[in-house]
C-alpha positions in Angstrom: 102.1 91.9 108.9 100.5 94.8 107.2 102.7 97.7 109.4 106.0 95.8 108.7 105.6 95.7 105.0 104.4 99.6 105.0 107.7 100.5 106.8 109.7 98.5 104.2 107.9 100.6 101.4 108.1 104.2 102.9 111.6 103.2 103.5 112.1 103.0 99.9 110.6 106.1 99.3 112.6 108.0 101.9 115.8 106.5 100.2 115.1 107.8 97.1 113.9 111.4 98.6 118.0 111.4 100.1 119.2 110.5 96.9 117.3 113.0 95.0 118.5 116.0 97.3 122.3 115.5 96.6 123.5 116.8 93.5 127.1 114.4 94.1 124.4 111.2 94.0 123.7 112.0 90.5 126.2 109.2 89.5 124.6 106.8 91.5 120.8 106.9 90.0 121.4 105.0 86.9 118.8 102.6 87.4 118.5 99.0 86.0 115.8 96.2 86.3 116.6 94.2 89.4 117.6 90.6 89.1 116.7 89.7 92.7 113.5 87.3 93.6 111.0 88.7 95.9 109.2 86.7 98.6 105.8 87.6 100.2 104.9 85.3 103.2 107.4 82.9 101.9 105.9 83.0 98.2 107.7 84.5 95.2 106.0 87.6 93.9 106.5 89.4 90.9 107.4 93.1 91.1 108.7 95.7 88.7 111.9 96.6 90.5 114.9 98.8 89.6 118.4 98.4 91.5 119.7 102.0 92.2 123.1 102.2 94.0 122.5 98.8 95.5 118.9 99.3 96.6 115.7 97.8 95.1 113.1 100.5 94.2 109.3 99.1 94.1 106.3 101.4 93.1 104.2 101.6 96.4 101.1 100.9 94.5 102.6 97.5 93.5 103.3 96.9 97.4 99.8 98.2 98.4 98.1 96.2 95.9 100.3 93.0 97.2 99.9 93.3 100.9 96.6 95.3 100.5 96.9 98.6 102.0 95.3 101.7 100.9 97.4 104.0 98.3 95.7 107.0 96.9 96.9 110.2 95.2 95.4 113.9 95.6 96.0 115.9 92.7 94.8 119.0 94.1 97.7 118.9 96.4 99.8 116.8 95.0 100.2 114.5 97.8 100.5 110.5 98.2 98.2 109.1 101.4 98.9 105.6 102.8 96.3 104.0 104.9 97.4 100.4 106.6 93.7 100.2 107.9 91.8 100.4 104.3 92.0 97.8 101.3 93.9 98.1 98.0 91.8 99.8 95.4 92.7 99.7 91.8 93.3 103.4 90.4 90.9 104.4 87.9 92.3 105.4 84.8 90.9 107.1 81.6 91.7 104.9 78.6 93.8 106.0 75.8 91.5 108.1 73.1 90.2 105.6 70.9 90.3 105.9 66.8 88.4 104.2 64.3 90.1 102.0 62.3 89.4 101.7 58.3 86.6 99.0 58.2 89.0 97.2 55.6 91.9 96.9 58.3 89.5 95.1 60.8 89.6 91.3 60.2 89.7 88.3 62.4 93.7 88.2 62.3 93.8 91.7 63.3 91.9 91.3 66.1 93.1 88.0 67.4 96.6 90.0 67.2 95.0 92.3 69.9 93.9 89.8 71.8 97.2 88.3 71.9 98.4 91.3 73.1 96.1 91.8 75.9 96.9 88.3 77.0 100.7 89.0 77.5 99.8 92.5 79.2 96.8 90.7 81.4 97.3 87.1 81.9 95.0 85.1 84.0 94.5 86.3 87.5 95.4 90.1 86.6 93.3 92.7 87.5 92.5 94.9 84.8 91.8 98.2 86.3 88.1 98.6 86.8 86.5 100.4 86.6 87.0 100.8 82.7 85.9 104.0 81.4 84.8 103.3 77.9 84.3 106.3 75.2 82.2 104.4 73.1 79.6 103.4 75.7 78.7 100.3 74.1 75.9 98.0 75.3 76.4 98.5 78.8 77.3 101.7 81.0 79.9 104.1 80.1 81.8 103.0 83.2 81.8 99.3 83.7 83.1 96.6 86.3 83.3 93.1 86.1 82.5 90.9 83.4 81.3 93.8 81.3 84.2 96.2 81.9 86.4 93.7 80.8 84.7 92.8 77.6 84.4 96.3 76.7 88.0 97.1 77.3 89.0 94.1 75.0 86.5 95.4 72.3 87.4 99.0 72.5 91.2 97.7 72.0 90.3 95.5 69.0 87.9 98.0 67.2 88.0 101.5 68.4 85.2 103.4 68.2 83.7 101.4 65.3 79.8 101.0 66.2 78.2 98.1 68.0 75.5 95.9 66.6 73.4 93.4 68.9 72.1 90.2 67.3 69.4 88.1 69.5 69.8 84.2 69.4 72.6 84.8 66.6 73.3 81.9 64.2 76.8 80.3 65.2 78.1 81.2 61.9 77.9 84.9 62.8 80.0 84.7 65.7 83.9 85.7 65.1 87.0 86.2 67.3 86.5 89.9 69.5 82.6 89.5 69.8 80.9 89.6 72.6 78.4 86.6 73.9 76.3 87.6 76.4 73.9 84.9 78.1 71.5 84.7 80.9 71.1 81.3 82.7 68.9 80.6 85.7 71.4 81.7 87.9 73.3 84.3 86.4 74.1 86.8 83.5 77.6 86.6 82.1 79.2 88.2 79.2 82.4 87.0 77.6 85.0 87.8 74.6 85.5 85.1 71.8 89.0 84.5 70.9 88.4 81.4 69.1 85.6 79.3 67.4 85.2 75.7 66.6 81.9 73.9 65.2 81.1 73.0 69.1 82.5 75.8 71.1 83.9 79.0 71.8 87.1 79.7 73.8 87.0 83.0 75.4 88.5 85.8 78.0 86.5 86.8 80.9 86.2 88.3 84.0 84.1 87.7 87.6 83.3 89.7 90.3 87.0 90.0 91.4 87.9 92.2 88.5 90.6 89.7 87.4 91.4 88.5 84.0 90.4 84.6 83.0 91.8 83.2 79.7 90.9 79.7 78.1 87.4 79.5 79.1 85.2 77.2 76.9 81.6 77.3 76.2 79.7 74.7 74.1 77.1 75.7 71.3 74.6 73.3 72.4 74.5 74.9 76.0 74.5 78.7 74.9 71.9 77.8 72.6 69.5 76.5 75.3 70.0 79.5 77.7 66.8 81.8 78.5 68.7 84.9 76.7 72.0 84.6 74.3 73.1 87.7 72.5 75.8 88.8 70.3 77.6 92.2 70.3 79.8 92.4 67.2 81.8 95.5 65.9 82.8 94.1 62.5 82.0 96.4 59.5 79.1 95.1 57.5 
């Protein structure tokens, strides 16, 4: 089954090369978003696809991710390598340079607006691009995966390069949108990003071992405050 999809992907690449070598074909190379529905093993799947001269063009990496075959790029030789016997791995990309917002520009409203944009860009079940390479270092390693990578990525998007502050066993009133809440229970260690807080709980975004985003998680105050370790990382200016 993998090889069938691989032949399909290579066919699209070959078609693109043939068109590009003929100057007379330039009139046919106007691209428009495809209106067709794509199916994988009978299930609908979303692709960023464009119609060019009656053909659908989809990024090879998108197909590799959907079907699970290896796609890598070698910059030294400007070559693409396709391996049907390996698994797809997300391409690690360096983040855009971070800037430090003016302290007066950072509010709970601006942070929630950034989180709303991230939710549109990375809805639940989306690979967020691990490992995330942070220019700030943060409370974890510079390059992170799983829950820490997503948490730092969200924080950098909202706060730029503002410094981190750690609060052990914070008061509930100290928690604000965009803050990271880390806990250690009897079975796991985990960090989440606060999206919204009530008197009883926080609503969060988080990631797990599959490096995919999750939105809408809920953690109760009484439960967090009972954990062996309970830490707040905030970047709001004091």
